[in-house]
CHARMM-style PDB file with segment names, atoms N, HN, CA, C and O in Angstrom:
ATOM      1  N   MET     1     107.110 122.668  36.761  1.00  0.00      PROA
ATOM      2  CA  MET     1     106.454 121.408  36.616  1.00  0.00      PROA
ATOM      3  C   MET     1     106.443 120.830  36.081  1.00  0.00      PROA
ATOM      4  O   MET     1     105.918 121.246  35.048  1.00  0.00      PROA
ATOM      5  N   THR     2     106.979 119.057  35.953  1.00  0.00      PROA
ATOM      6  HN  THR     2     107.405 118.719  36.791  1.00  0.00      PROA
ATOM      7  CA  THR     2     107.209 118.030  35.524  1.00  0.00      PROA
ATOM      8  C   THR     2     105.708 117.115  35.022  1.00  0.00      PROA
ATOM      9  O   THR     2     104.879 116.704  35.834  1.00  0.00      PROA
ATOM     10  N   THR     3     105.616 116.940  33.598  1.00  0.00      PROA
ATOM     11  HN  THR     3     106.289 117.274  32.938  1.00  0.00      PROA
ATOM     12  CA  THR     3     104.054 116.395  33.492  1.00  0.00      PROA
ATOM     13  C   THR     3     105.028 115.095  32.532  1.00  0.00      PROA
ATOM     14  O   THR     3     106.049 115.150  31.847  1.00  0.00      PROA
ATOM     15  N   GLU     4     103.934 113.815  32.989  1.00  0.00      PROA
ATOM     16  HN  GLU     4     103.105 113.770  33.546  1.00  0.00      PROA
ATOM     17  CA  GLU     4     104.876 112.781  32.029  1.00  0.00      PROA
ATOM     18  C   GLU     4     103.628 112.026  31.532  1.00  0.00      PROA
ATOM     19  O   GLU     4     103.539 110.806  31.396  1.00  0.00      PROA
ATOM     20  N   SER     5     102.508 113.115  31.239  1.00  0.00      PROA
ATOM     21  HN  SER     5     102.580 114.107  31.350  1.00  0.00      PROA
ATOM     22  CA  SER     5     101.679 112.347  30.345  1.00  0.00      PROA
ATOM     23  C   SER     5     101.622 113.041  29.262  1.00  0.00      PROA
ATOM     24  O   SER     5     101.812 114.246  29.424  1.00  0.00      PROA
ATOM     25  N   PRO     6     101.368 112.586  27.910  1.00  0.00      PROA
ATOM     26  CA  PRO     6     101.925 113.298  26.777  1.00  0.00      PROA
ATOM     27  C   PRO     6     100.311 113.977  26.163  1.00  0.00      PROA
ATOM     28  O   PRO     6      99.194 113.478  26.029  1.00  0.00      PROA
ATOM     29  N   HSD     7     100.849 115.247  25.919  1.00  0.00      PROA
ATOM     30  HN  HSD     7     101.756 115.652  26.028  1.00  0.00      PROA
ATOM     31  CA  HSD     7      99.712 115.968  25.687  1.00  0.00      PROA
ATOM     32  C   HSD     7      99.573 116.003  23.926  1.00  0.00      PROA
ATOM     33  O   HSD     7     100.450 116.611  23.313  1.00  0.00      PROA
ATOM     34  N   TRP     8      98.558 115.399  23.231  1.00  0.00      PROA
ATOM     35  HN  TRP     8      97.846 114.905  23.729  1.00  0.00      PROA
ATOM     36  CA  TRP     8      98.732 114.858  22.019  1.00  0.00      PROA
ATOM     37  C   TRP     8      98.061 116.056  21.182  1.00  0.00      PROA
ATOM     38  O   TRP     8      97.040 116.509  21.698  1.00  0.00      PROA
ATOM     39  N   VAL     9      98.472 116.639  19.976  1.00  0.00      PROA
ATOM     40  HN  VAL     9      99.302 116.270  19.557  1.00  0.00      PROA
ATOM     41  CA  VAL     9      97.856 117.986  19.092  1.00  0.00      PROA
ATOM     42  C   VAL     9      98.201 117.229  17.874  1.00  0.00      PROA
ATOM     43  O   VAL     9      99.178 116.497  17.717  1.00  0.00      PROA
ATOM     44  N   LYS    10      97.264 117.507  17.031  1.00  0.00      PROA
ATOM     45  HN  LYS    10      96.470 118.102  17.158  1.00  0.00      PROA
ATOM     46  CA  LYS    10      97.446 117.312  15.506  1.00  0.00      PROA
ATOM     47  C   LYS    10      97.851 118.658  15.006  1.00  0.00      PROA
ATOM     48  O   LYS    10      97.781 119.606  15.789  1.00  0.00      PROA
ATOM     49  N   SER    11      98.278 118.846  13.757  1.00  0.00      PROA
ATOM     50  HN  SER    11      98.335 118.077  13.121  1.00  0.00      PROA
ATOM     51  CA  SER    11      99.212 119.725  13.203  1.00  0.00      PROA
ATOM     52  C   SER    11      97.404 120.699  12.463  1.00  0.00      PROA
ATOM     53  O   SER    11      96.338 120.143  12.201  1.00  0.00      PROA
ATOM     54  N   SER    12      97.709 122.034  12.357  1.00  0.00      PROA
ATOM     55  HN  SER    12      98.575 122.486  12.570  1.00  0.00      PROA
ATOM     56  CA  SER    12      97.132 122.894  12.332  1.00  0.00      PROA
ATOM     57  C   SER    12      96.847 122.765  10.855  1.00  0.00      PROA
ATOM     58  O   SER    12      95.895 123.473  10.527  1.00  0.00      PROA
ATOM     59  N   TYR    13      97.364 122.101   9.900  1.00  0.00      PROA
ATOM     60  HN  TYR    13      98.137 121.526  10.167  1.00  0.00      PROA
ATOM     61  CA  TYR    13      97.059 121.931   8.628  1.00  0.00      PROA
ATOM     62  C   TYR    13      96.082 120.519   8.433  1.00  0.00      PROA
ATOM     63  O   TYR    13      95.661 120.069   7.367  1.00  0.00      PROA
ATOM     64  N   SER    14      95.898 120.059   9.604  1.00  0.00      PROA
ATOM     65  HN  SER    14      96.240 120.424  10.470  1.00  0.00      PROA
ATOM     66  CA  SER    14      95.612 118.448   9.256  1.00  0.00      PROA
ATOM     67  C   SER    14      94.006 118.749   9.221  1.00  0.00      PROA
ATOM     68  O   SER    14      93.439 119.061  10.267  1.00  0.00      PROA
ATOM     69  N   GLU    15      93.435 118.668   8.239  1.00  0.00      PROA
ATOM     70  HN  GLU    15      93.896 118.414   7.389  1.00  0.00      PROA
ATOM     71  CA  GLU    15      92.144 118.839   7.554  1.00  0.00      PROA
ATOM     72  C   GLU    15      91.698 117.666   6.962  1.00  0.00      PROA
ATOM     73  O   GLU    15      90.503 117.832   6.720  1.00  0.00      PROA
ATOM     74  N   ASN    16      92.054 116.577   6.612  1.00  0.00      PROA
ATOM     75  HN  ASN    16      93.025 116.442   6.809  1.00  0.00      PROA
ATOM     76  CA  ASN    16      91.785 115.666   5.795  1.00  0.00      PROA
ATOM     77  C   ASN    16      90.991 114.511   6.085  1.00  0.00      PROA
ATOM     78  O   ASN    16      91.350 113.415   5.655  1.00  0.00      PROA
ATOM     79  N   GLY    17      89.966 114.636   6.757  1.00  0.00      PROA
ATOM     80  HN  GLY    17      89.675 115.527   7.106  1.00  0.00      PROA
ATOM     81  CA  GLY    17      89.220 113.101   7.251  1.00  0.00      PROA
ATOM     82  C   GLY    17      89.467 112.756   8.302  1.00  0.00      PROA
ATOM     83  O   GLY    17      88.499 112.379   8.963  1.00  0.00      PROA
ATOM     84  N   GLY    18      90.569 112.722   8.832  1.00  0.00      PROA
ATOM     85  HN  GLY    18      91.355 113.029   8.295  1.00  0.00      PROA
ATOM     86  CA  GLY    18      91.218 111.841  10.021  1.00  0.00      PROA
ATOM     87  C   GLY    18      92.278 111.423   9.750  1.00  0.00      PROA
ATOM     88  O   GLY    18      92.761 110.770  10.675  1.00  0.00      PROA
ATOM     89  N   ALA    19      93.139 111.526   8.525  1.00  0.00      PROA
ATOM     90  HN  ALA    19      92.747 112.057   7.774  1.00  0.00      PROA
ATOM     91  CA  ALA    19      93.748 110.453   8.314  1.00  0.00      PROA
ATOM     92  C   ALA    19      95.453 111.429   8.248  1.00  0.00      PROA
ATOM     93  O   ALA    19      96.152 111.886   7.344  1.00  0.00      PROA
ATOM     94  N   CYS    20      95.541 111.363  10.037  1.00  0.00      PROA
ATOM     95  HN  CYS    20      94.973 110.991  10.772  1.00  0.00      PROA
ATOM     96  CA  CYS    20      96.992 112.048  10.548  1.00  0.00      PROA
ATOM     97  C   CYS    20      97.511 111.694  11.561  1.00  0.00      PROA
ATOM     98  O   CYS    20      97.156 110.640  12.090  1.00  0.00      PROA
ATOM     99  N   VAL    21      98.576 112.549  12.147  1.00  0.00      PROA
ATOM    100  HN  VAL    21      98.864 113.405  11.718  1.00  0.00      PROA
ATOM    101  CA  VAL    21      99.358 111.682  13.381  1.00  0.00      PROA
ATOM    102  C   VAL    21      98.993 113.095  14.235  1.00  0.00      PROA
ATOM    103  O   VAL    21      98.520 114.185  13.911  1.00  0.00      PROA
ATOM    104  N   GLU    22      99.470 112.489  15.513  1.00  0.00      PROA
ATOM    105  HN  GLU    22      99.855 111.604  15.776  1.00  0.00      PROA
ATOM    106  CA  GLU    22      99.280 113.563  16.929  1.00  0.00      PROA
ATOM    107  C   GLU    22     100.726 113.439  17.262  1.00  0.00      PROA
ATOM    108  O   GLU    22     101.320 112.365  17.167  1.00  0.00      PROA
ATOM    109  N   VAL    23     101.319 114.610  17.676  1.00  0.00      PROA
ATOM    110  HN  VAL    23     100.836 115.482  17.753  1.00  0.00      PROA
ATOM    111  CA  VAL    23     102.453 114.433  18.337  1.00  0.00      PROA
ATOM    112  C   VAL    23     102.673 115.007  19.289  1.00  0.00      PROA
ATOM    113  O   VAL    23     102.421 116.212  19.262  1.00  0.00      PROA
ATOM    114  N   ALA    24     103.221 114.432  20.510  1.00  0.00      PROA
ATOM    115  HN  ALA    24     103.426 113.454  20.532  1.00  0.00      PROA
ATOM    116  CA  ALA    24     103.362 115.072  22.130  1.00  0.00      PROA
ATOM    117  C   ALA    24     104.504 115.366  22.208  1.00  0.00      PROA
ATOM    118  O   ALA    24     105.315 114.441  22.173  1.00  0.00      PROA
ATOM    119  N   THR    25     105.102 117.061  22.370  1.00  0.00      PROA
ATOM    120  HN  THR    25     104.443 117.813  22.398  1.00  0.00      PROA
ATOM    121  CA  THR    25     106.059 117.675  22.052  1.00  0.00      PROA
ATOM    122  C   THR    25     106.395 118.173  23.601  1.00  0.00      PROA
ATOM    123  O   THR    25     107.420 118.810  23.843  1.00  0.00      PROA
ATOM    124  N   ASN    26     105.365 117.796  24.692  1.00  0.00      PROA
ATOM    125  HN  ASN    26     104.532 117.279  24.496  1.00  0.00      PROA
ATOM    126  CA  ASN    26     105.821 118.059  25.774  1.00  0.00      PROA
ATOM    127  C   ASN    26     106.409 117.211  26.654  1.00  0.00      PROA
ATOM    128  O   ASN    26     106.483 117.497  27.849  1.00  0.00      PROA
ATOM    129  N   LEU    27     106.984 115.849  26.044  1.00  0.00      PROA
ATOM    130  HN  LEU    27     106.924 115.617  25.073  1.00  0.00      PROA
ATOM    131  CA  LEU    27     108.145 115.172  26.628  1.00  0.00      PROA
ATOM    132  C   LEU    27     109.017 115.212  26.302  1.00  0.00      PROA
ATOM    133  O   LEU    27     109.620 114.158  26.500  1.00  0.00      PROA
ATOM    134  N   ILE    28     109.917 116.409  25.515  1.00  0.00      PROA
ATOM    135  HN  ILE    28     109.427 117.266  25.354  1.00  0.00      PROA
ATOM    136  CA  ILE    28     111.145 116.646  25.056  1.00  0.00      PROA
ATOM    137  C   ILE    28     112.070 116.812  26.186  1.00  0.00      PROA
ATOM    138  O   ILE    28     113.188 116.299  26.233  1.00  0.00      PROA
ATOM    139  N   THR    29     111.440 117.711  27.282  1.00  0.00      PROA
ATOM    140  HN  THR    29     110.532 118.128  27.243  1.00  0.00      PROA
ATOM    141  CA  THR    29     112.657 118.017  28.231  1.00  0.00      PROA
ATOM    142  C   THR    29     112.455 116.906  29.213  1.00  0.00      PROA
ATOM    143  O   THR    29     113.466 116.528  29.806  1.00  0.00      PROA
ATOM    144  N   THR    30     110.980 116.147  29.565  1.00  0.00      PROA
ATOM    145  HN  THR    30     110.159 116.454  29.084  1.00  0.00      PROA
ATOM    146  CA  THR    30     111.415 115.413  30.514  1.00  0.00      PROA
ATOM    147  C   THR    30     111.452 113.997  30.281  1.00  0.00      PROA
ATOM    148  O   THR    30     111.424 113.153  31.177  1.00  0.00      PROA
ATOM    149  N   ARG    31     111.519 113.754  29.002  1.00  0.00      PROA
ATOM    150  HN  ARG    31     111.542 114.439  28.275  1.00  0.00      PROA
ATOM    151  CA  ARG    31     112.129 112.360  28.605  1.00  0.00      PROA
ATOM    152  C   ARG    31     112.967 112.381  27.876  1.00  0.00      PROA
ATOM    153  O   ARG    31     113.926 111.610  27.926  1.00  0.00      PROA
ATOM    154  N   GLY    32     112.827 113.133  27.155  1.00  0.00      PROA
ATOM    155  HN  GLY    32     112.048 113.759  27.115  1.00  0.00      PROA
ATOM    156  CA  GLY    32     113.893 113.107  25.725  1.00  0.00      PROA
ATOM    157  C   GLY    32     113.204 112.394  24.367  1.00  0.00      PROA
ATOM    158  O   GLY    32     113.818 112.143  23.330  1.00  0.00      PROA
ATOM    159  N   VAL    33     111.908 112.152  24.599  1.00  0.00      PROA
ATOM    160  HN  VAL    33     111.410 112.356  25.441  1.00  0.00      PROA
ATOM    161  CA  VAL    33     111.416 111.636  23.288  1.00  0.00      PROA
ATOM    162  C   VAL    33     110.247 112.757  22.850  1.00  0.00      PROA
ATOM    163  O   VAL    33     109.740 113.670  23.502  1.00  0.00      PROA
ATOM    164  N   VAL    34     110.019 112.272  21.372  1.00  0.00      PROA
ATOM    165  HN  VAL    34     110.431 111.530  20.843  1.00  0.00      PROA
ATOM    166  CA  VAL    34     108.696 112.968  20.758  1.00  0.00      PROA
ATOM    167  C   VAL    34     107.912 111.514  20.676  1.00  0.00      PROA
ATOM    168  O   VAL    34     108.567 110.646  20.099  1.00  0.00      PROA
ATOM    169  N   PRO    35     106.727 111.149  21.121  1.00  0.00      PROA
ATOM    170  CA  PRO    35     105.729 110.484  20.738  1.00  0.00      PROA
ATOM    171  C   PRO    35     105.325 111.044  19.569  1.00  0.00      PROA
ATOM    172  O   PRO    35     105.377 112.239  19.277  1.00  0.00      PROA
ATOM    173  N   VAL    36     104.863 110.016  18.813  1.00  0.00      PROA
ATOM    174  HN  VAL    36     104.821 109.046  19.050  1.00  0.00      PROA
ATOM    175  CA  VAL    36     103.856 110.342  17.536  1.00  0.00      PROA
ATOM    176  C   VAL    36     103.123 108.796  17.563  1.00  0.00      PROA
ATOM    177  O   VAL    36     103.609 107.698  17.832  1.00  0.00      PROA
ATOM    178  N   ARG    37     101.702 109.209  17.155  1.00  0.00      PROA
ATOM    179  HN  ARG    37     101.308 110.101  16.937  1.00  0.00      PROA
ATOM    180  CA  ARG    37     100.254 108.098  16.849  1.00  0.00      PROA
ATOM    181  C   ARG    37      99.880 108.457  15.956  1.00  0.00      PROA
ATOM    182  O   ARG    37     100.275 109.446  15.338  1.00  0.00      PROA
ATOM    183  N   ASP    38      98.932 107.651  15.650  1.00  0.00      PROA
ATOM    184  HN  ASP    38      98.611 106.848  16.152  1.00  0.00      PROA
ATOM    185  CA  ASP    38      97.687 107.632  14.315  1.00  0.00      PROA
ATOM    186  C   ASP    38      96.643 108.075  15.182  1.00  0.00      PROA
ATOM    187  O   ASP    38      96.401 107.522  16.255  1.00  0.00      PROA
ATOM    188  N   SER    39      95.810 109.396  14.591  1.00  0.00      PROA
ATOM    189  HN  SER    39      96.007 109.846  13.720  1.00  0.00      PROA
ATOM    190  CA  SER    39      94.897 109.904  15.391  1.00  0.00      PROA
ATOM    191  C   SER    39      93.773 109.355  15.439  1.00  0.00      PROA
ATOM    192  O   SER    39      92.846 109.694  16.174  1.00  0.00      PROA
ATOM    193  N   LYS    40      93.781 108.051  14.289  1.00  0.00      PROA
ATOM    194  HN  LYS    40      94.534 107.775  13.691  1.00  0.00      PROA
ATOM    195  CA  LYS    40      92.485 107.477  14.242  1.00  0.00      PROA
ATOM    196  C   LYS    40      92.519 106.215  15.424  1.00  0.00      PROA
ATOM    197  O   LYS    40      91.501 105.560  15.650  1.00  0.00      PROA
ATOM    198  N   ASP    41      93.519 106.019  15.980  1.00  0.00      PROA
ATOM    199  HN  ASP    41      94.345 106.551  15.796  1.00  0.00      PROA
ATOM    200  CA  ASP    41      94.006 104.866  16.960  1.00  0.00      PROA
ATOM    201  C   ASP    41      94.437 105.340  18.377  1.00  0.00      PROA
ATOM    202  O   ASP    41      95.494 105.018  18.921  1.00  0.00      PROA
ATOM    203  N   PRO    42      93.495 106.133  18.893  1.00  0.00      PROA
ATOM    204  CA  PRO    42      94.875 106.951  20.180  1.00  0.00      PROA
ATOM    205  C   PRO    42      95.020 106.004  21.294  1.00  0.00      PROA
ATOM    206  O   PRO    42      95.822 106.259  22.192  1.00  0.00      PROA
ATOM    207  N   HSD    43      94.278 104.879  21.313  1.00  0.00      PROA
ATOM    208  HN  HSD    43      93.626 104.672  20.584  1.00  0.00      PROA
ATOM    209  CA  HSD    43      94.739 103.849  22.444  1.00  0.00      PROA
ATOM    210  C   HSD    43      95.645 102.827  21.664  1.00  0.00      PROA
ATOM    211  O   HSD    43      95.849 101.753  22.229  1.00  0.00      PROA
ATOM    212  N   GLY    44      96.154 103.018  20.552  1.00  0.00      PROA
ATOM    213  HN  GLY    44      95.988 103.891  20.093  1.00  0.00      PROA
ATOM    214  CA  GLY    44      97.287 102.117  19.897  1.00  0.00      PROA
ATOM    215  C   GLY    44      98.354 102.620  19.991  1.00  0.00      PROA
ATOM    216  O   GLY    44      98.507 103.789  20.346  1.00  0.00      PROA
ATOM    217  N   PRO    45      99.318 101.807  19.683  1.00  0.00      PROA
ATOM    218  CA  PRO    45     100.699 102.092  19.759  1.00  0.00      PROA
ATOM    219  C   PRO    45     101.243 103.456  19.307  1.00  0.00      PROA
ATOM    220  O   PRO    45     100.645 104.003  18.380  1.00  0.00      PROA
ATOM    221  N   ALA    46     102.448 104.149  19.923  1.00  0.00      PROA
ATOM    222  HN  ALA    46     102.933 103.704  20.676  1.00  0.00      PROA
ATOM    223  CA  ALA    46     102.931 105.334  19.838  1.00  0.00      PROA
ATOM    224  C   ALA    46     104.497 104.950  19.552  1.00  0.00      PROA
ATOM    225  O   ALA    46     105.154 104.136  20.200  1.00  0.00      PROA
ATOM    226  N   LEU    47     105.061 105.923  18.141  1.00  0.00      PROA
ATOM    227  HN  LEU    47     104.528 106.584  17.615  1.00  0.00      PROA
ATOM    228  CA  LEU    47     106.416 105.398  18.121  1.00  0.00      PROA
ATOM    229  C   LEU    47     107.028 106.833  18.765  1.00  0.00      PROA
ATOM    230  O   LEU    47     106.512 107.943  18.895  1.00  0.00      PROA
ATOM    231  N   ALA    48     108.260 106.348  19.082  1.00  0.00      PROA
ATOM    232  HN  ALA    48     108.679 105.446  18.976  1.00  0.00      PROA
ATOM    233  CA  ALA    48     109.165 107.396  20.274  1.00  0.00      PROA
ATOM    234  C   ALA    48     110.135 107.874  19.277  1.00  0.00      PROA
ATOM    235  O   ALA    48     110.778 107.021  18.665  1.00  0.00      PROA
ATOM    236  N   PHE    49     110.356 109.286  18.998  1.00  0.00      PROA
ATOM    237  HN  PHE    49     109.835 109.979  19.496  1.00  0.00      PROA
ATOM    238  CA  PHE    49     111.248 109.620  18.199  1.00  0.00      PROA
ATOM    239  C   PHE    49     112.353 110.526  19.243  1.00  0.00      PROA
ATOM    240  O   PHE    49     111.963 111.114  20.252  1.00  0.00      PROA
ATOM    241  N   GLU    50     113.776 110.503  18.778  1.00  0.00      PROA
ATOM    242  HN  GLU    50     114.093 110.026  17.958  1.00  0.00      PROA
ATOM    243  CA  GLU    50     114.355 111.251  19.826  1.00  0.00      PROA
ATOM    244  C   GLU    50     114.099 112.650  19.243  1.00  0.00      PROA
ATOM    245  O   GLU    50     113.999 112.731  18.019  1.00  0.00      PROA
ATOM    246  N   PRO    51     113.996 113.626  19.899  1.00  0.00      PROA
ATOM    247  CA  PRO    51     114.011 115.093  18.928  1.00  0.00      PROA
ATOM    248  C   PRO    51     114.573 115.524  17.997  1.00  0.00      PROA
ATOM    249  O   PRO    51     113.949 116.131  17.126  1.00  0.00      PROA
ATOM    250  N   SER    52     115.819 115.339  17.932  1.00  0.00      PROA
ATOM    251  HN  SER    52     116.326 114.846  18.639  1.00  0.00      PROA
ATOM    252  CA  SER    52     116.505 115.467  16.562  1.00  0.00      PROA
ATOM    253  C   SER    52     115.997 114.882  15.464  1.00  0.00      PROA
ATOM    254  O   SER    52     115.689 115.485  14.436  1.00  0.00      PROA
ATOM    255  N   ALA    53     115.870 113.371  15.705  1.00  0.00      PROA
ATOM    256  HN  ALA    53     116.120 112.881  16.540  1.00  0.00      PROA
ATOM    257  CA  ALA    53     115.282 112.859  14.324  1.00  0.00      PROA
ATOM    258  C   ALA    53     113.997 113.418  14.002  1.00  0.00      PROA
ATOM    259  O   ALA    53     113.741 113.732  12.839  1.00  0.00      PROA
ATOM    260  N   TRP    54     113.007 113.598  15.117  1.00  0.00      PROA
ATOM    261  HN  TRP    54     113.216 113.343  16.061  1.00  0.00      PROA
ATOM    262  CA  TRP    54     111.532 114.078  14.322  1.00  0.00      PROA
ATOM    263  C   TRP    54     112.064 115.539  13.461  1.00  0.00      PROA
ATOM    264  O   TRP    54     111.810 115.793  12.283  1.00  0.00      PROA
ATOM    265  N   SER    55     112.900 116.430  14.463  1.00  0.00      PROA
ATOM    266  HN  SER    55     113.106 116.225  15.420  1.00  0.00      PROA
ATOM    267  CA  SER    55     113.074 117.422  13.505  1.00  0.00      PROA
ATOM    268  C   SER    55     113.552 117.618  12.645  1.00  0.00      PROA
ATOM    269  O   SER    55     113.215 118.650  12.063  1.00  0.00      PROA
ATOM    270  N   ALA    56     114.729 116.674  11.973  1.00  0.00      PROA
ATOM    271  HN  ALA    56     115.003 115.836  12.445  1.00  0.00      PROA
ATOM    272  CA  ALA    56     115.076 116.742  10.502  1.00  0.00      PROA
ATOM    273  C   ALA    56     113.899 116.078   9.624  1.00  0.00      PROA
ATOM    274  O   ALA    56     113.648 116.370   8.455  1.00  0.00      PROA
ATOM    275  N   PHE    57     113.182 115.063  10.470  1.00  0.00      PROA
ATOM    276  HN  PHE    57     113.386 114.826  11.419  1.00  0.00      PROA
ATOM    277  CA  PHE    57     111.812 114.601   9.421  1.00  0.00      PROA
ATOM    278  C   PHE    57     110.847 115.731   9.070  1.00  0.00      PROA
ATOM    279  O   PHE    57     110.435 115.891   7.922  1.00  0.00      PROA
ATOM    280  N   VAL    58     110.518 116.471  10.047  1.00  0.00      PROA
ATOM    281  HN  VAL    58     110.853 116.341  10.980  1.00  0.00      PROA
ATOM    282  CA  VAL    58     109.606 117.651   9.658  1.00  0.00      PROA
ATOM    283  C   VAL    58     110.181 118.783   8.631  1.00  0.00      PROA
ATOM    284  O   VAL    58     109.446 119.379   7.844  1.00  0.00      PROA
ATOM    285  N   SER    59     111.711 119.024   8.745  1.00  0.00      PROA
ATOM    286  HN  SER    59     112.308 118.540   9.384  1.00  0.00      PROA
ATOM    287  CA  SER    59     112.227 119.801   8.319  1.00  0.00      PROA
ATOM    288  C   SER    59     112.386 118.908   6.471  1.00  0.00      PROA
ATOM    289  O   SER    59     112.419 119.523   5.406  1.00  0.00      PROA
ATOM    290  N   ALA    60     112.440 117.683   6.609  1.00  0.00      PROA
ATOM    291  HN  ALA    60     112.413 117.183   7.474  1.00  0.00      PROA
ATOM    292  CA  ALA    60     112.672 117.296   5.221  1.00  0.00      PROA
ATOM    293  C   ALA    60     111.383 117.355   4.561  1.00  0.00      PROA
ATOM    294  O   ALA    60     111.260 117.687   3.382  1.00  0.00      PROA
ATOM    295  N   ALA    61     110.289 116.989   5.428  1.00  0.00      PROA
ATOM    296  HN  ALA    61     110.389 116.719   6.386  1.00  0.00      PROA
ATOM    297  CA  ALA    61     109.032 117.045   4.585  1.00  0.00      PROA
ATOM    298  C   ALA    61     108.424 118.556   4.448  1.00  0.00      PROA
ATOM    299  O   ALA    61     107.412 118.571   3.747  1.00  0.00      PROA
ATOM    300  N   LYS    62     108.789 119.745   4.925  1.00  0.00      PROA
ATOM    301  HN  LYS    62     109.611 119.733   5.495  1.00  0.00      PROA
ATOM    302  CA  LYS    62     108.396 120.993   4.886  1.00  0.00      PROA
ATOM    303  C   LYS    62     109.281 121.450   3.428  1.00  0.00      PROA
ATOM    304  O   LYS    62     108.868 122.365   2.715  1.00  0.00      PROA
ATOM    305  N   ALA    63     110.352 120.792   3.159  1.00  0.00      PROA
ATOM    306  HN  ALA    63     110.687 120.049   3.738  1.00  0.00      PROA
ATOM    307  CA  ALA    63     111.331 121.276   2.129  1.00  0.00      PROA
ATOM    308  C   ALA    63     110.872 120.349   0.910  1.00  0.00      PROA
ATOM    309  O   ALA    63     111.477 120.437  -0.158  1.00  0.00      PROA
ATOM    310  N   GLY    64     109.757 119.419   1.071  1.00  0.00      PROA
ATOM    311  HN  GLY    64     109.265 119.347   1.939  1.00  0.00      PROA
ATOM    312  CA  GLY    64     109.509 118.441  -0.004  1.00  0.00      PROA
ATOM    313  C   GLY    64     110.144 117.497   0.022  1.00  0.00      PROA
ATOM    314  O   GLY    64     109.804 116.640  -0.794  1.00  0.00      PROA
ATOM    315  N   GLU    65     111.335 117.169   0.921  1.00  0.00      PROA
ATOM    316  HN  GLU    65     111.611 117.865   1.584  1.00  0.00      PROA
ATOM    317  CA  GLU    65     112.408 116.288   0.351  1.00  0.00      PROA
ATOM    318  C   GLU    65     111.795 114.637   0.584  1.00  0.00      PROA
ATOM    319  O   GLU    65     112.594 113.704   0.506  1.00  0.00      PROA
ATOM    320  N   LEU    66     110.710 114.447   0.798  1.00  0.00      PROA
ATOM    321  HN  LEU    66     110.061 115.205   0.861  1.00  0.00      PROA
ATOM    322  CA  LEU    66     110.442 112.941   1.657  1.00  0.00      PROA
ATOM    323  C   LEU    66     109.506 112.538  -0.393  1.00  0.00      PROA
ATOM    324  O   LEU    66     109.304 111.325  -0.454  1.00  0.00      PROA
ATOM    325  N   GLY    67     109.192 113.020  -1.290  1.00  0.00      PROA
ATOM    326  HN  GLY    67     109.356 114.005  -1.241  1.00  0.00      PROA
ATOM    327  CA  GLY    67     108.815 112.536  -2.175  1.00  0.00      PROA
ATOM    328  C   GLY    67     107.080 112.063  -1.886  1.00  0.00      PROA
ATOM    329  O   GLY    67     106.526 111.977  -0.790  1.00  0.00      PROA
ATOM    330  N   ALA    68     106.524 111.824  -3.163  1.00  0.00      PROA
ATOM    331  HN  ALA    68     106.975 111.895  -4.053  1.00  0.00      PROA
ATOM    332  CA  ALA    68     104.873 111.551  -3.320  1.00  0.00      PROA
ATOM    333  C   ALA    68     104.703 110.126  -2.544  1.00  0.00      PROA
ATOM    334  O   ALA    68     105.504 109.198  -2.661  1.00  0.00      PROA
ATOM    335  N   ILE    69     103.629 110.103  -1.801  1.00  0.00      PROA
ATOM    336  HN  ILE    69     102.978 110.856  -1.706  1.00  0.00      PROA
ATOM    337  CA  ILE    69     103.261 108.935  -1.129  1.00  0.00      PROA
ATOM    338  C   ILE    69     102.028 108.132  -2.026  1.00  0.00      PROA
ATOM    339  OT1 ILE    69     101.553 107.074  -1.613  1.00  0.00      PROA
TER     340      ILE     69
END
């Protein structure tokens, strides 16, 4: 079965009052992208990352390589 609609999910670590992002990993196989959007603006724009770029970002974040914001 192929799905064309993003299935948005938030991180299980996301308990910061809504200031988080949502990711739709279900489009990796069908479209080759990982859409990311602001959870506070679900009808606003989404960024589309190549799966390898998103994976590198997540790995860097987990390793603490992105610095403090």
